Each structure stands twice: as structure tokens, then as C-alpha cells.
C-alpha positions as CSV (number, residue, x, y, z in Angstrom):
1,M,94.2,110.7,121.1
2,G,93.2,107.4,119.4
3,S,89.5,107.1,118.4
4,L,87.3,110.1,118.8
5,T,83.7,111.1,118.0
6,M,83.1,113.9,115.5
7,M,82.1,116.2,118.4
8,Q,85.3,115.5,120.3
9,I,87.4,116.2,117.1
10,A,85.6,119.5,116.7
11,K,86.2,120.5,120.4
12,R,89.8,119.4,120.5
13,G,90.5,121.1,117.2
14,G,88.7,124.3,118.2
15,I,86.7,124.3,114.9
16,P,83.0,124.3,114.2
17,Y,81.3,120.9,113.9
18,P,80.4,121.3,110.2
19,T,84.0,122.1,109.4
20,A,85.2,119.1,111.4
21,C,82.8,116.9,109.4
22,R,84.1,118.2,106.1
23,I,87.8,117.8,107.1
24,V,87.2,114.3,108.5
25,Q,85.4,113.1,105.4
26,T,88.2,114.4,103.2
27,L,90.8,112.6,105.3
28,I,88.7,109.4,105.1
29,H,88.7,109.7,101.3
30,E,92.5,110.2,101.3
31,G,92.9,107.1,103.5
32,L,94.3,108.9,106.5
33,I,91.3,108.4,108.8
34,E,88.7,105.6,109.1
35,Q,85.5,105.1,110.9
36,E,85.4,102.2,113.5
37,P,83.3,99.3,112.2
38,A,80.8,99.2,115.1
39,R,80.4,102.9,116.2
40,K,80.8,106.4,115.0
41,Y,84.3,106.9,116.2
42,Y,87.1,107.9,113.9
43,R,90.8,106.9,114.1
44,P,94.0,107.4,112.1
45,T,95.1,104.6,109.6
46,A,98.5,103.3,108.8
47,M,98.7,105.8,105.9
48,V,99.4,108.5,108.5
49,Q,103.0,107.2,108.6
50,S,103.4,108.6,105.1
51,L,103.2,112.2,106.5
52,S,106.5,111.8,108.3
53,Q,108.6,108.9,107.1
54,G,106.9,107.2,104.2
55,F,104.7,104.2,104.2
56,Q,106.4,101.2,105.8
57,A,105.6,97.7,104.6
58,D,106.5,95.9,107.8
59,S,103.3,94.2,108.8
60,L,102.7,90.6,109.5
61,L,101.1,90.3,106.1
62,V,104.2,91.4,104.3
63,E,106.5,89.4,106.6
64,R,104.5,86.2,105.9
65,G,103.7,86.9,102.3
66,R,106.9,88.0,100.8
67,R,108.5,84.7,100.1
68,H,105.3,83.4,98.7
69,I,104.9,86.2,96.2
70,R,108.5,86.0,95.2
71,A,108.1,82.3,94.5
72,L,105.0,83.0,92.5
73,T,106.8,85.5,90.3
74,Q,109.7,83.2,89.8
75,K,107.2,80.5,88.6
76,V,105.0,82.6,86.3
77,G,107.3,85.5,85.4
78,W,104.7,88.3,86.0
79,P,104.8,90.6,89.0
80,V,102.4,90.3,91.9
81,S,101.4,92.6,94.7
82,L,99.8,92.6,98.1
83,T,97.3,95.4,98.7
84,V,95.1,96.4,101.6
85,R,92.2,98.8,101.7
86,I,92.7,102.1,103.3
87,G,89.7,104.5,103.0
88,T,88.5,104.4,99.4
89,H,91.7,103.1,98.0
90,M,93.7,99.9,97.8
91,V,97.3,100.5,98.9
92,V,100.3,98.4,97.8
93,R,102.0,96.9,100.8
94,D,104.5,94.8,98.9
95,S,105.2,93.8,95.3
96,T,107.6,91.8,93.1
97,H,107.8,94.4,90.3
98,A,111.5,94.8,91.1
99,D,112.1,91.1,90.7
100,T,111.1,90.7,87.1
101,S,111.6,92.3,83.7
102,L,108.0,91.7,82.8
103,T,106.8,95.1,84.0
104,F,106.5,98.6,82.8
105,E,107.0,100.3,86.2
106,R,108.0,99.5,89.7
107,Y,105.2,99.8,92.3
108,Y,106.5,100.6,95.7
109,P,104.7,100.4,99.1
110,G,102.2,103.2,99.4
111,F,101.0,103.4,95.8
112,R,97.3,103.8,95.7
113,L,94.6,102.5,93.4
114,P,90.9,103.6,93.3
115,L,88.8,101.0,95.2
116,M,86.2,100.8,92.4
117,D,88.4,100.5,89.4
118,C,91.0,97.8,90.3
119,A,90.8,94.1,90.6
120,S,92.1,94.1,94.1
121,G,89.5,96.7,95.2
122,R,86.6,94.7,93.7
123,V,87.8,91.6,95.5
124,C,87.8,93.6,98.7
125,L,84.3,95.0,98.0
126,A,83.0,91.5,97.3
127,H,83.9,90.3,100.8
128,M,82.5,93.2,102.7
129,T,79.4,92.9,104.8
130,P,76.4,94.9,103.6
131,E,77.0,97.4,106.3
132,E,80.7,97.9,105.4
133,L,79.8,98.2,101.7
134,D,77.1,100.9,102.5
135,R,79.6,102.8,104.6
136,V,82.3,102.8,101.9
137,M,79.8,104.0,99.3
138,G,78.7,106.7,101.7
139,W,82.3,107.9,102.0
140,I,82.7,108.1,98.3
141,S,79.5,110.1,97.9
142,L,80.3,112.4,100.8
143,V,83.7,113.5,99.5
144,G,82.3,113.9,96.0
145,A,84.7,111.9,93.9
146,P,83.0,111.9,90.5
147,A,85.5,109.7,88.7
148,E,85.0,106.9,91.3
149,Q,81.2,107.5,91.5
150,D,81.0,106.8,87.8
151,Q,82.5,103.4,88.4
152,T,79.8,102.3,90.9
153,A,77.3,102.0,88.1
154,Y,78.9,98.8,86.8
155,V,80.2,97.4,90.1
156,S,76.7,96.0,90.9
157,V,75.7,93.7,93.7
158,N,75.4,90.9,91.1
159,T,79.0,91.5,90.0
160,L,80.3,91.4,93.6
161,N,78.3,88.2,94.2
162,K,79.9,86.6,91.1
163,I,83.4,87.7,92.3
164,R,82.8,86.2,95.7
165,E,81.5,82.9,94.2
166,E,84.2,82.5,91.6
167,G,87.0,83.6,94.0
168,Y,88.6,86.3,91.9
169,A,88.2,89.6,90.0
170,A,89.8,90.6,86.7
171,I,90.3,94.0,85.1
172,G,91.4,94.5,81.5
173,W,93.4,97.4,80.2
174,G,93.5,99.1,83.6
175,Q,93.4,102.9,83.6
176,H,94.3,103.9,87.2
177,N,98.0,102.9,87.3
178,L,101.4,104.2,86.3
179,T,100.9,103.0,82.7
180,P,97.2,103.5,81.8
181,G,95.8,101.0,79.4
182,K,98.9,98.9,79.2
183,T,98.3,96.2,81.9
184,S,95.5,93.9,83.0
185,S,95.2,92.2,86.4
186,I,93.7,89.3,88.3
187,A,93.1,89.5,92.0
188,V,92.2,86.9,94.7
189,P,91.5,87.4,98.4
190,I,93.7,86.6,101.4
191,F,91.9,85.8,104.6
192,R,92.7,86.1,108.3
193,D,90.5,84.7,111.0
194,G,87.8,84.1,108.4
195,R,87.7,87.7,107.2
196,F,89.2,89.5,104.2
197,E,92.7,90.7,105.0
198,A,94.2,91.7,101.6
199,S,94.3,91.1,97.9
200,L,96.9,89.2,96.0
201,T,97.1,90.6,92.4
202,L,98.9,89.4,89.3
203,I,99.7,92.1,86.7
204,Y,100.4,91.2,83.1
205,F,100.8,93.1,79.8
206,A,97.3,93.6,78.4
207,A,98.6,93.0,74.8
208,A,100.2,89.7,75.8
209,M,97.0,87.7,76.1
210,K,93.3,87.8,76.5
211,Q,91.7,88.0,80.0
212,G,90.2,84.5,79.7
213,E,93.6,83.0,78.8
214,A,95.3,84.7,81.7
215,V,92.7,83.5,84.1
216,E,93.0,79.9,82.8
217,R,96.8,80.1,83.1
218,Y,97.4,81.8,86.4
219,L,94.3,81.7,88.6
220,S,95.1,78.3,90.2
221,D,98.6,79.5,91.1
222,L,97.3,82.7,92.5
223,M,94.7,80.9,94.7
224,T,97.3,78.5,95.9
225,T,99.6,81.3,96.9
226,A,96.8,83.2,98.6
227,E,95.8,80.1,100.6
228,A,99.4,79.7,101.7
229,I,99.6,83.2,103.0
230,S,96.3,82.9,104.7
231,G,97.6,79.7,106.4
232,E,100.7,81.5,107.6
233,L,98.7,84.3,109.1
234,A,96.4,81.8,110.9
235,A,99.5,79.9,112.2
236,S,101.0,83.2,113.5
237,D,97.8,84.1,115.2
238,L,97.6,80.7,116.8
239,A,101.2,80.9,118.0
240,D,100.5,84.4,119.5
241,M,97.4,83.0,121.3
242,Q,99.3,80.1,122.7
243,D,102.0,82.5,124.0
244,V,99.3,84.5,125.8
245,I,97.9,81.4,127.4
246,L,101.4,80.3,128.6
247,L,102.0,83.7,130.0
248,N,98.8,83.7,131.9
């Protein structure tokens, strides 16, 4: 039915309103439903595809970004990934883990990381409006995710401001992945039409180098790649707009 209010969901589902609220908040936490930015209407996310056929990485972001992330991995050796926010998680849309031996595991489209405890998630949070940030924090508190709530204590406003100003976020010895404590990461934002679209993240062996050294070595290449992908998204949007004008 597309976007519905909570009352419409309750009526169409034939369930009490409080029950509908609990179910919807759980599905928001799982990334299957999201609230519209400007009103209290709820709609399914792309993650719903995983219920029937698996998460499909076929968006414009992946199409435009794939050659750039492969080129980056060929240059630096380490795997990189494209992630987007769905609910309270960052979800991998594409990665180059299969293109390099410098990885412990392969991360396929659909793999999820907690928003608060990954570099890509912190970059995402840093580029939210105050209203968006409050709404996401509200989702986490409503669904009662204690592990993630604990993380909010040190993801302060000052930390997010610093990430936005410096243009990147870094996490050392990451715990919420397939090999807890073995990898570190650096993430930068990808923009579309002036708004945050996705995170570009480089993952390296935590024991291979200190975080400062990794930032010094790879941040410039990461930012250059992110800018290239942002530029391709903008060019595609412009081409689509021109096509509409010509058709009209």
C-alpha cells in the first residue's frame, strides 16, 4: 500500500493500535520499515527484498561506484565497501573484498553493521539534520537495543561535528563484523544533490598499522574516490533531468 499512518496500518492489519506500534518499531529497528522524513507515515525499505530474493545491489550508487571502488582497491590493496543507512544499521551495497587477498572475510551485499559502532555509520550520523538524528536516536530507544544504546554515550555531538569538519570517521579494532577485533576502518561520505547518500569505507588489518598512519596513507585516496562517485551521481541526475525536459 506504499506509505501508511500508524492508524491505517493497525486497521488494515486488523490489530490493536499499541500492537501495531510495537511491530512497526521492531521492523524499523530491523531496517524493513522507515518513517518518512517530513510526516508520520511509514513505508517499506529496500531491505524488504531480502524476504523473498536476497538483497540486490543494483542501484545507481552501485552502478556508478563499482569501477571506482575496484580501482581504489587495485591502488591501495585493501578492500573498500559502499554502505547505506537502512533503519538503525548501515548495509553493504557493494564491496571489493572478493578482489583482494588482504581480507579475513568476504562481505556481500546485505551485511549489516550497527549504526553507532562503525565508521560508515558515524559518517552518516554526522551528516544528518538535527531532526533526523533525533528520530534515529528515538528509534533505538523505542526498540530497546541496549548494546547500541551504550554506544551513544561516546558518539557525542562534538564527535559528530568533528567528523563532519574533518570529512571522515575512523574506528579501530572494530567489534561488530565477521572478525571482531581484527580490522579497523576509515569512512568518508558520498553525496548526491548536496545530501549524504552513502559511506565509502576502507577496511584494513588492525595489527598492520596504527590508525593515524592509516589515515595519513589512505584518506586522500578515499576522499578522491568518494568525490568521483558523487560526481557521477550528479551527472546521472542531470542527464535524467535533461531527458525529462526534452520529453516535455
